N, C-alpha and C positions, 0 to 999 in steps of 0.2 A: 533094872537098869543094865548099862552096858550094851554089847552088841546082841541083845536078845532077838532082834528081828533081822539079822543078817541071813539071807536065804542060802548062803554057802556054808553056814555053820550049824544051823538049827533046823529042826522039823517044825516048820511054822504052824502046823496043826496044833502043836502043844504050847505055843508061846504067847497066847493072848488071853490068858487067865480064865478060860471058859469054865474051869472047875470051880470057880468062886461065884458067889452071887454078884450081880452086875454092880450093885452099890459098894462092893469091896474091890473093884478092879482099878487100880491106879498104876500109871507107868511114869516113872520118875527119870527124867534125862536118859530116856531109851535111845538106842542107836541102831540104825540099819546098817551102818558101816559102808554103805554104798550110796551112789548118787541117783540111782534109778532102780525100779523093781522090773525085772523082765516079765514079759507078757504072761508066761505060764503061771506066774505067782500072784499076779495082780489081784484076782478075785479073792484068794484066801487072805491076803494081807488087808484088803478093803473090808471084808467081812469081819476079820479079827479086830480091826481099828474101831470099827462101827460099834463094837460091843464094850468098848471102854469109854467112859464118860470123862475121865480126867487123864489127859495125856500130855506129857512134856517130853521133849527130845533134846539132845546135846549137840545137834549140828543143824545149820541152816538147811542143808540138803535134805534132812529128815523131815524138817518142818514142811518143806515143799512137797515131799512125798505124801504126807498126811493130807496137805490141802488139796493136792491133785486128786487123790483117791476118795476123799470124804467131804471136802469142802470146809473141814474144820481148821480154824486158825489156832495153832498150839504154840505155847511158849518154847524158847530155846533156854535152857537152864544149864548150869554148871554141873560137871561130874560130881558124884557125891564126895569123892576125896577132897574137893575144894571146899566142902562145907565146914571142914575142920581147919583150925590155924596151924601154921607150921609148929607152934608151940605144943599144940596138942599131939600132933604127930611125933613130936620129939619124945614124948613120954614112952613110946614103945620102940624107939630105936635101940640098936644094940651094936656097940662097936666090934667088929670082926676080931677074933682072937689072933688071927695072922697079920693083922694091919700093924705097921711100925712107924706110923706117922709120916710116911712118905707123902709128898704132894704128887698128885696123879690126875690123869685124864680118864674119865669113866666112859666105857664104850658099852652100849646096849642096843644091839640090833636083832630084831626078830626075823628079819629077812637077811639075804646074802650082803655082806659088807662090800660095797664097790671098791675095786682097787684104788681109784683115785682117792677116795675118802681115807682108806687104810693108809696110803702114802702121806697124805695131809697130817693125819693123826701122828704118824711116826716123825714126821719133820717138826711138829709143833712140840712134841715130847722132847726131841733132841734140843730144840731152841730154847725151851723154858726149863729144861732139866726135870721133866715129869715122868713118872712111871705111867704105864698103860695098864689099866685094869679092865679086861674085856669080860663082862658077865656071861657071855655065851661062849667062853672058851672051854670046850669040852676037855681039853687036855689039863686044865687046872681045876681040880675038884673044889678048891676053896672058893674060886670065883663062881664056877658054875652052879654050885649048890648053895649059893647065898639065900638065906631065908628072908622073908619080907622085912623084918626088923633090920637087918644088915643092908638090905637094898636101900632102905630109906636113909640110913646112916651114910652110906657111900655116896649117894646123890648130895646130900647136904653138905658133905665136906670135900667134894671134888673141886679142882681148879677149873675144870671144863667138862661139859658132857656132850658126847655125840650119840645120837639115838634116832631110830625110826618109830619109836614106841610113843603112843599117846600118853600113857601114864608116866613114861620117863620124862616127857615134856611137861606134864602136869606138875611133878614133884620138883623139877628144875625151877619152874616158875614160882612155886609155893615157896621155895627155899632161896629164890633170888640168885640162882647160880648162872654163871655164863654157860650157854648150851648152843647146840646146832641140831636142828631136827631135819632129818632127811626124808624125802618123799619115798615111800616104800617101793621098790622096783619089782617088777614081775608079778604075774597073777593079778588079783583083784585090787583095784585102786581103793584105798581106804582113808584117803587124805581129807575127806570132808570133816572128820571130827577134829583133826589137827588144825585145819585151815580156820574153822570157827574159833577154835581156842586161841590161836595166835591172833586172830583178828580182834578178839575181845580185849586182849591186853596190848594191842598195837605193837606186836612182835613179829609181824609177817616177815620182816628182814632176816629173822633167825632160821628160815627154812631154805633148804637147798634141794636141788633135784638134777636130773640128767639134762633137763632143759637149759639150766645155767652153769652146766659143767661142774656142779657141786661146789661152787665158788661162794665164799662169804667173806665180806671184809671184817677184819679185826675179830676173829672168833673169840679171843680171850677177853674182849671188852663188851660190856652190855649195860645198858641203863634201865633201871625199873622205877620210873618216877611215880606211877599211879596205881601200882598193884593193889595196895591196901584199900584204897578208895573203890577201885573196881570190884574186889572181893566183897567189901561190905555191901555194895549195890546188889551184887548178884546173889549173895546170901539172903538178903532181904527178899528178893523176888522169889527165890526158891522156898523160903519159909512161908510167904503168903500163898504160894501154890499148894504147899502140902497141908497147911492149915485149912484151906478151903476144901481140898479133896478128902481130908480126913474128918471134916467138920469139927475142927478144934478152934476154940475162941482164944485169941492171944490174950 
């Protein structure tokens, strides 16, 4: 799963499970992380995909790549993190020892934080009297070295999250927190995963980018009318795929 087929990150020769018998090869919610495969990688990707009978992906762009290269129609399924409920994730959460019950905006950007967004976050923090917790602030060892258990806690309890991360967006939705997701600027465009995720939950309005000057109406306000119903439906689709792929009778 995850970006196992992103040509920029991995040696594709090792990523299609050729070490296993063909009947044991299953790809669940795999991601290319890109919208198209460059010509010099097409044949290795095609050959790899043709050696896997059970493929599912996590973005519409990935399904199109598989269709274009192999002719196979493959399902778009949710990220594995969404197969667990918020309550199940809560069991492994840990409150940071440094946290003092302040209300805060959580910031988690894997790329450079645009100045416009930085200023907007500062203004929102001042307006609503919120602390800013930037998980990528290397000057603050408490924030920067937050383990996964604290990462989950901080998302669940934030007043607002700003992120360019797919999983930052996932856990914001799972915990029904107000969030703003930014298109990752510079380098490779990896928006396809986030676009599919936001579209699934009818939350496309929560995305900002350079094209709209990083503007969003009422970032502190959000509605989640159908999340549980959507998650129930998508978890059932995933279960059906995995049961078929693993030859498990329900």
